[in-house]
C-alpha positions in Angstrom: -83.2 147.0 -16.2 -79.5 147.3 -16.5 -78.3 150.7 -15.3 -76.2 152.7 -17.8 -73.4 155.0 -17.0 -71.7 158.1 -18.5 -68.1 157.4 -19.8 -65.9 160.5 -20.2 -62.8 160.1 -22.3 -60.3 163.0 -22.3 -56.8 163.3 -23.5 -54.3 164.7 -26.0 -54.9 164.8 -29.7 -54.2 161.6 -31.7 -54.3 159.2 -28.7 -57.0 157.1 -30.3 -59.8 158.4 -28.1 -62.4 158.2 -30.8 -61.4 154.7 -32.0 -61.7 153.4 -28.4 -65.0 155.3 -27.8 -66.6 153.9 -30.9 -65.7 150.3 -29.9 -67.0 150.8 -26.4 -70.3 152.3 -27.7 -70.8 149.4 -30.0 -70.1 146.7 -27.3 -72.4 148.3 -24.7 -74.9 149.8 -27.1 -74.2 153.3 -25.9 -74.5 156.6 -27.7 -71.1 157.9 -29.0 -70.4 161.6 -29.2 -67.1 162.8 -30.8 -66.9 166.3 -29.3 -63.7 166.9 -31.3 -65.7 166.6 -34.5 -68.1 169.3 -33.2 -65.2 171.8 -32.6 -63.7 170.8 -36.0 -67.1 171.5 -37.6 -67.2 175.0 -36.1 -63.6 175.5 -37.3 -64.6 174.5 -40.8 -67.5 176.9 -40.7 -65.1 179.7 -39.6 -62.6 178.8 -42.3 -65.3 178.7 -45.0 -66.4 182.2 -44.0 -62.8 183.5 -43.7 -63.1 184.1 -40.0 -59.9 182.0 -39.2 -56.7 181.3 -40.9 -53.1 180.4 -40.1 -52.3 184.0 -39.0 -55.6 185.4 -38.1 -58.8 184.9 -36.1 -61.9 187.1 -36.6 -63.3 186.2 -33.2 -66.1 188.7 -33.0 -67.3 187.9 -36.5 -67.4 184.2 -35.7 -69.3 184.7 -32.4 -71.9 186.8 -34.2 -72.5 184.0 -36.7 -72.6 181.1 -34.2 -76.4 181.1 -34.4 -76.1 180.0 -38.0 -74.2 176.9 -37.0 -76.3 173.8 -36.8 -74.5 170.6 -35.8 -75.8 167.0 -35.9 -74.6 163.4 -35.9 -76.2 161.0 -38.3 -75.5 157.3 -38.0 -74.0 155.6 -41.1 -74.9 151.9 -41.0 -72.2 151.0 -43.5 -69.4 152.6 -41.4 -71.0 151.6 -38.1 -70.7 155.1 -36.5 -72.3 158.5 -36.7 -70.8 161.1 -39.0 -70.7 164.9 -38.4 -73.1 167.2 -40.3 -72.8 171.0 -40.5 -76.1 172.7 -41.5 -77.3 169.3 -42.9 -74.2 168.7 -45.0 -71.9 165.7 -44.3 -68.4 167.2 -43.5 -66.8 164.1 -42.0 -63.9 164.1 -44.5 -63.3 167.8 -44.6 -63.0 168.1 -40.8 -60.3 165.4 -40.7 -57.9 167.4 -42.9 -54.5 168.7 -41.6 -55.7 172.3 -42.4 -58.6 172.0 -40.0 -56.4 170.3 -37.5 -54.0 173.3 -37.6 -56.9 175.7 -36.8 -59.2 173.9 -34.4 -57.3 174.6 -31.2 -57.4 178.3 -32.0 -61.2 178.2 -32.5 -61.7 176.0 -29.4 -60.2 178.8 -27.2 -63.2 181.0 -27.8 -65.4 180.9 -24.7 -68.6 181.5 -26.7 -67.9 178.5 -28.9 -67.2 176.3 -25.9 -70.4 177.5 -24.1 -72.5 176.6 -27.1 -71.0 173.2 -27.7 -70.8 172.2 -24.0 -74.6 173.0 -23.7 -75.3 170.7 -26.7 -73.1 168.0 -25.3 -74.7 168.0 -21.9 -78.2 167.8 -23.5 -77.0 164.7 -25.5 -75.9 163.0 -22.3 -78.9 163.7 -20.1 -80.0 160.1 -19.9 -76.6 158.4 -19.4 -75.7 155.5 -21.6 -73.2 157.7 -23.4 -69.5 157.6 -24.4 -68.1 161.0 -25.0 -64.5 162.0 -25.9 -62.8 165.3 -26.0 -60.6 167.6 -23.9 -62.9 168.7 -21.1 -65.5 166.0 -20.8 -64.6 164.8 -17.3 -63.8 168.2 -15.9 -66.5 170.5 -17.5 -69.1 168.6 -19.5 -69.7 165.7 -17.2 -67.9 166.3 -13.9 -70.1 163.6 -12.3 -69.4 160.9 -14.9 -69.2 157.5 -13.3 -66.1 156.6 -15.3 -63.4 159.0 -16.5 -60.4 158.1 -18.6 -57.5 160.2 -19.6 -55.6 159.0 -22.7 -52.0 160.0 -23.3 -49.0 158.9 -25.4 -45.7 160.4 -26.5 -45.9 163.2 -29.1 -43.8 161.2 -31.5 -46.0 158.1 -31.3 -49.1 160.2 -31.8 -47.7 162.0 -34.8 -46.7 158.7 -36.4 -50.2 157.4 -36.0 -51.8 160.5 -37.4 -49.3 160.6 -40.3 -50.1 157.0 -41.3 -53.8 157.7 -41.1 -53.6 160.7 -43.4 -51.2 159.0 -45.9 -53.5 155.9 -46.0 -56.4 158.0 -47.1 -54.4 159.7 -49.8 -53.5 163.1 -48.2 -50.2 164.7 -49.2 -48.6 165.5 -45.8 -45.2 165.5 -44.1 -44.3 163.9 -40.8 -42.6 167.1 -39.7 -45.8 169.1 -40.2 -47.8 166.5 -38.3 -45.5 166.4 -35.4 -45.4 170.2 -35.2 -49.3 170.2 -35.3 -49.5 167.6 -32.5 -47.1 169.6 -30.2 -48.7 172.9 -31.0 -52.2 171.6 -30.2 -50.9 170.2 -26.9 -49.6 173.6 -26.0 -52.7 175.5 -26.9 -55.1 172.9 -25.4 -53.2 172.8 -22.1 -52.7 176.6 -21.7 -56.0 178.1 -22.8 -57.9 180.1 -20.1 -61.3 178.5 -20.8 -61.6 174.8 -19.9 -57.9 173.8 -20.5 -57.0 170.2 -21.1 -56.6 168.7 -17.6 -56.7 165.3 -16.2 -59.7 165.1 -13.8 -58.7 164.1 -10.2 -60.7 161.0 -10.4 -59.7 160.0 -14.0 -57.8 156.8 -14.8 -54.8 157.6 -16.9 -54.0 155.3 -19.8 -50.7 155.8 -21.6 -51.0 153.9 -24.9 -47.6 154.8 -26.3 -46.8 151.1 -26.5 -50.3 149.6 -26.3 -52.3 148.2 -29.1 -56.1 148.9 -29.6 -57.0 145.3 -28.4 -55.1 145.7 -25.2 -56.6 149.1 -24.5 -60.1 148.0 -25.3 -59.9 145.0 -23.0 -58.5 147.0 -20.1 -61.1 149.7 -20.5 -63.9 147.1 -20.7 -62.8 145.6 -17.4 -63.0 149.1 -15.9 -66.5 149.6 -17.3 -67.8 146.2 -16.1 -66.5 147.0 -12.7 -68.3 150.3 -12.6 -71.5 148.7 -13.9 -71.4 146.1 -11.1 -70.9 148.9 -8.5 -74.0 150.7 -9.8 
């Protein structure tokens, strides 16, 4: 039986972590978990209940209602990846909006939210054979992961990618707003007290500012194959 490993992918927003993770999961037949989608789902729940907005955060109210938040991933055969469900409702499109993007880092600073989601993420990865991307996977969720990657790119390049993605799907957004959001999320994610975005000491950094998906994928597959041979 071929041994499977845990692959932890951390990094800044809009570095293509999810895209690469999905490709890896498909090639190696691993489970893929988009932890960012989980934080976005809780953010959408908070927004729907008026617990969070641009200028406010009703932290205690959100914490008191976390027991009412049920998250699950359901595989979509047509798309080839699992979509995020909140209380049995598909919210994949809603959580990718700029509005949710502008609020998610604020919600992600809440320790009780992180505790709930980290516990769920660790349960998902009990048997290895998993690719998980996020902000604290290699440092908090799976500190013993066999392979840890840290994705980075310039803020301008990341904002350009995110802008194109949203425009292509028909959203009315401005590049200036996207760039501000990218830089603000970097600041909040890197400075929060609970599980800040950090590169794990044993993580391999991949700066994809000037790297295409194919080149990244091939480089990462080489790293995975090497790890599988070691194990």
